[in-house]
N, C-alpha and C positions, 0 to 999 in steps of 0.2 A: 384608515391610513396609519401605518406603523410609524413610530418615532424614527428619527435618523439613526440613533444608536441601534435600535432593533433591526432596522434594515441592513445596516453594515454588518452586524453580527450574523444575521441570517445569510447574507451573501458569502461571508468568509467561511462559515461552516460548510456550505454547499461546495465551495471551491476546494476545500480540503478533502471533502468526501470524494469529489470528482478526481482528485489526485490519486486516491486509492485505486482507481480503476486502471491507471497506467502501470500495472504491475504484472509482469508475466515472465521476464527472462533475464539473462546474465550477460554482462558486457566484458567480463574477463579481468577486471581490476579489483583487487582486494586491499582492505586496510583495516587495522584493528579499530574497533569502535569503543575506545576507552571512554569512561564516563567522568573523567576528571574535569572536563569542560562542559558537561551536560548538567542541566538543572532539573531536578525532579519537580514536576508541576502537578501531578495527580497520581495517587496510588489507591485504587479501589477495586474490589471484587477480583483481586489477583492480576489486575492490569495496571502497568505503570506507564506514564507518559512523561517524556523528557523533552526539553528544548535546548538549543544552543545557537550561538551566533555563527554565521558563515562569513569568512573573510571575503570581501569584495561584493557582498550582497546586503541590502538593508533588511532582508527577510530571514527569520530564524529557520533552522531545520528542526524537524520533529522526529522523535524516536518513540515508538510504542512497542511494548513487549509483554508477553505473558507466557505461562506454561500450561499446557492442556494434557489431558489423558483421554484414553478411549477414542482416539481419532487416528485415522490413517493419513499418511502423506498424500495419497492419491485423492482423498476427499477434499483436502485443502487446495490442492492443485486444481481440481475440477471446478470449484467455485470461481476461481480466478480465470479459468479458461472458458467459461460460459458467458458470453456477452449478454445473453437473454436474462441472466440472473441479476444484471446490474440494478434494475429497479427494486430488487428484493433486499439489497443491503447497502446500496449507495444512495444517500439521501438526494431526492429530486432527480435522479437519473431516470429519464423517460424512455430512452432507447439506446441501444448499442449493437454494433454488428461488425463482423470480420470484414476487413478490406482486402487483405492479401496474406497468403501463407507462403513463407519462404521455405520453411521446414517445420517439423513437429515441434521444434524448439524456438522458432522465430516467426512472429506474425505482426501484422499491423491491424489495429482496431480503432474504430470510430465510436465515440460516445457523445451523447447530448444530454445536457441538464436543463430541464424546463423550470425556469425560475418564476416566482410570483412577481407581478408588477409592483414597483417600477424597476426591479433589478433585471438587467439584460441576461438572456440565456447564455450558457457557456457550452462550448464544444471542444473536443480534444481528439487528436489523432496520436495514437501511442505506438511506438516501436518497442515490442516486448520480446524478451529473451529468457530462456530457462537454462539452468545448469545443475547437475547433481554431482557431489563429491563421491567418487567410487569407493572410498574407504569408510567414511563415517556416515554416508547417505544423506548428508545435509543438502537441501534443495535451496537454490538461490534464484530469485527472479528480479529483473530490473526492467524499468520502463522509462523511456525518454519521449517527451512530447516532440512531434515533428509537424511540419506543414506539408501541404500538397495532397495528392490523391483525389480529393474532392473539393469543389468550390466551397468557400466559406458561406455559411448560412446567413442571409441578410438579417440584420438586427441582433445578431449574437456576437459574443466575444470568443475568439479561438485562443486557447492557451497554447503557447509555443515555447515557454521556458519552464519546464518541470521535469524532475527526476525522482523516481521512486524505487526503493529496493525492499524486497521481502526475503526473509530467511526462515526456513523450517528446519530446525535442528533436532534430530532424534536424541533423546536422553535415556538414561537407564530406566528400566521398569516400564518401558512403552510410552513414556511421556514425550512431548514435543515442545520445544521452545519456539514460539513465533515472534519474530522481530520485524518491525516495519520502520523504514526511514523515508522521509519525504521532504523535498525542498522545491519550492516553486515560486514563480512570480504570478500573483493572482490576476494580473491584468486589470486592475481597478485603480481608481484615484484615491483609495483609502490610504491614509498615512501609514508608513511601515510600522511605526511604533504601536499603532492601534491594531494593525493586523497581527503583530507578534503577541499581543495580549489575548488574542482570540484563537490561539492554536492548540487548545487543550481538549475541549469537549468533543469536537468532531473526531479526532483520531481515537478517542476512547470509545465513542459510540460505534465507530466503524469496526474496530476490533471485536467488540461484543457481538455485533450483527454478523460479522464474518464467521465467527466461531459457531454461532447458533445455526446459521444456514448450513455449514459443513456437517452438522450433526443430524440434519433432516434426512428422510428416506431418499430424497432426490440425489444426495451426494454421499451418503454414508458408505455405500458399496461401489462407488465410482472407480473406474480404472483409468490409468494414464500409461501409455505404452512406454514412455521413457523414464518412468518412476520405478525405482527399486525400493521396496519396503524393507526396513530393518527388522531383524528378528526381535520380537518382544523380549525374549529370554536371553539372547546372546549378550553376554557381558552384564546382565542385570545385576545391579548391586556392586559391580566391580569398577564402575566409572563414577567419578564425582561430577555433579552438574557444574559446568563452567559458569562463572559469574558473567553478567552482561558485559563487563569491560573486556572479557576475553573473546567474545563472539565476533567473528570476522564477517563483515558484510561490505558490499561495494561502497567505496568512498564517493559521496555526492558533494560536488563543489559547484559554485556558480561559474558560468562561462566568462 
């Protein structure tokens, strides 16, 4: 039987990893992600994790960012578009499947996390959207938790307050900056101050697993019909890499 602290930490790590799954597409609202109000919580293996307070919510927002090379935009997109890949990079995800396709850029996805006793399982239905900038080829995806479509699974907790955004930004020399932001209500009785203290390791591990999976043979040569790849050599060396404070991704605020 785990201690209370171990159980709480385990629960929150899983919930944050589950939030990574509601990531697919774009809602049309941009805001500069300046870091003047972000706190760097972890910087390891080229991955940085930041947190900040959100007005009107007791739960902090998390931002995770890194720069990769030798990866294609379509490979990154393919991982997020494949519900069957969920158990391979989202901790405790036992199953995920497509619920509805509105267009190639808009879908609804169901995901289920099988939690160890005594933690209640979590499920989520995600409205996911994609967008690509026609000039700089940056890809943005956002996901919002919604209810409906299917009945709630008895004994589980359905997350209904969560927003996630991912940005894949091509840089000079064929590199890509990956940025993820997430804000959610974990649907538990854990005090918010304790939840906020547990927001670092899971995003870090999620980013690491996401990149590793995108490099495998299953996704390395993947295609996505709406993705336009940048030329590796176009403008190489002529553009300065923007700082994280200048990267624009959708603004996530509490309702």
